[in-house]
C-alpha positions as CSV (number, residue, x, y, z in Angstrom):
1,V,11.5,3.1,24.3
2,L,13.2,-0.3,24.8
3,L,11.1,-2.9,26.4
4,E,12.4,-6.3,27.6
5,L,9.8,-8.9,26.5
6,G,11.8,-12.1,27.1
7,V,13.7,-14.6,25.0
8,S,12.4,-16.6,22.0
9,C,14.0,-19.7,20.5
10,I,12.4,-18.8,17.1
11,S,15.0,-17.8,14.5
12,G,15.1,-14.6,12.6
13,A,14.7,-16.6,9.4
14,A,11.5,-18.3,10.8
15,L,10.2,-14.8,11.8
16,F,10.8,-13.5,8.3
17,E,9.2,-16.5,6.7
18,A,6.1,-16.1,8.9
19,L,5.6,-12.4,8.5
20,W,6.7,-11.8,4.9
21,P,3.4,-12.8,3.3
22,H,1.6,-10.2,5.5
23,F,4.1,-7.4,5.2
24,K,5.3,-7.4,1.6
25,E,7.1,-4.4,0.1
26,G,4.7,-1.7,-1.0
27,T,1.9,-2.5,1.4
28,Y,2.8,0.0,4.2
29,D,0.0,2.4,5.2
30,L,0.4,5.1,7.8
31,L,-2.9,4.3,9.4
32,R,-3.8,0.7,8.6
33,K,-0.6,-1.2,8.3
34,N,2.4,0.5,9.9
35,C,5.4,-0.2,12.1
36,N,3.1,-0.9,15.0
37,S,1.3,-3.5,13.0
38,F,4.5,-5.2,12.2
39,S,5.8,-5.0,15.7
40,D,2.6,-6.4,17.1
41,A,2.7,-9.4,14.7
42,A,6.4,-10.0,15.4
43,I,5.9,-9.9,19.2
44,F,2.9,-12.3,18.9
45,Y,4.8,-14.7,16.7
46,L,7.9,-14.7,18.9
47,M,6.4,-14.3,22.4
48,G,2.8,-15.3,22.2
49,T,1.7,-11.9,23.4
50,Q,0.8,-8.6,21.8
51,L,2.1,-5.0,21.8
52,D,0.8,-3.1,24.7
53,P,-2.5,-1.4,23.6
54,K,-1.1,2.0,24.8
55,Y,1.3,1.9,21.9
56,K,-1.5,1.4,19.4
57,A,-3.9,4.0,20.8
58,L,-2.8,6.8,18.5
59,D,-3.1,4.6,15.4
60,R,-6.6,3.6,16.4
61,A,-7.6,7.2,17.2
62,A,-6.1,8.6,14.0
63,A,-7.8,5.9,11.8
64,S,-11.2,6.6,13.4
65,M,-10.9,10.3,13.2
66,D,-9.6,10.2,9.6
67,S,-12.7,8.3,8.5
68,L,-14.9,10.9,10.1
69,V,-13.2,14.2,9.5
70,G,-10.0,13.7,7.5
71,L,-7.7,14.6,10.4
72,V,-4.7,12.8,9.0
73,Q,-5.2,14.5,5.7
74,L,-5.3,17.9,7.5
75,L,-2.2,17.2,9.7
76,S,-0.2,15.8,6.7
77,M,-1.1,18.9,4.6
78,R,-2.9,16.5,2.2
79,N,0.2,14.3,1.8
80,Y,-1.4,11.1,3.2
81,T,-3.0,8.9,0.6
82,P,-4.4,5.5,1.8
83,N,-2.5,2.6,0.2
84,P,-4.9,0.4,-1.7
85,K,-2.5,-2.5,-1.1
86,A,-3.3,-2.2,2.7
87,E,-7.0,-1.9,2.3
88,D,-7.8,-5.5,3.2
89,F,-5.2,-5.8,5.9
90,Q,-6.8,-7.1,9.2
91,M,-4.5,-7.7,12.1
92,S,-7.0,-10.3,13.5
93,K,-6.5,-12.4,10.4
94,V,-2.8,-12.2,10.6
95,M,-2.8,-13.2,14.3
96,S,-5.1,-16.1,13.5
97,I,-2.7,-17.4,10.8
98,L,0.4,-16.8,13.0
99,N,-1.3,-18.6,15.9
100,R,-1.8,-21.7,13.7
101,T,1.8,-21.6,12.5
102,T,3.2,-21.6,16.1
103,L,1.2,-24.5,17.4
């Protein structure tokens, strides 16, 4: 899906500099810190808005169900292992930091 969100005057270099501390190599996690997390942060930094919640619904549902019944473990045939480097990731903290950097 390609969505037109608008135009930003923020450079790619500025985006990289702002997001890099929060999305370093080796910190990806299928449930807690994935491509939707990155996209949400990038959209927020560039446009001042967030990814439509409908695109994050599956992430939230899978994370909730995994903590209750191990659904993701079952669906991944036990191939999913939570990344300890993503354990403390909180999108609300990232948004708060990005909000201060864009003021």
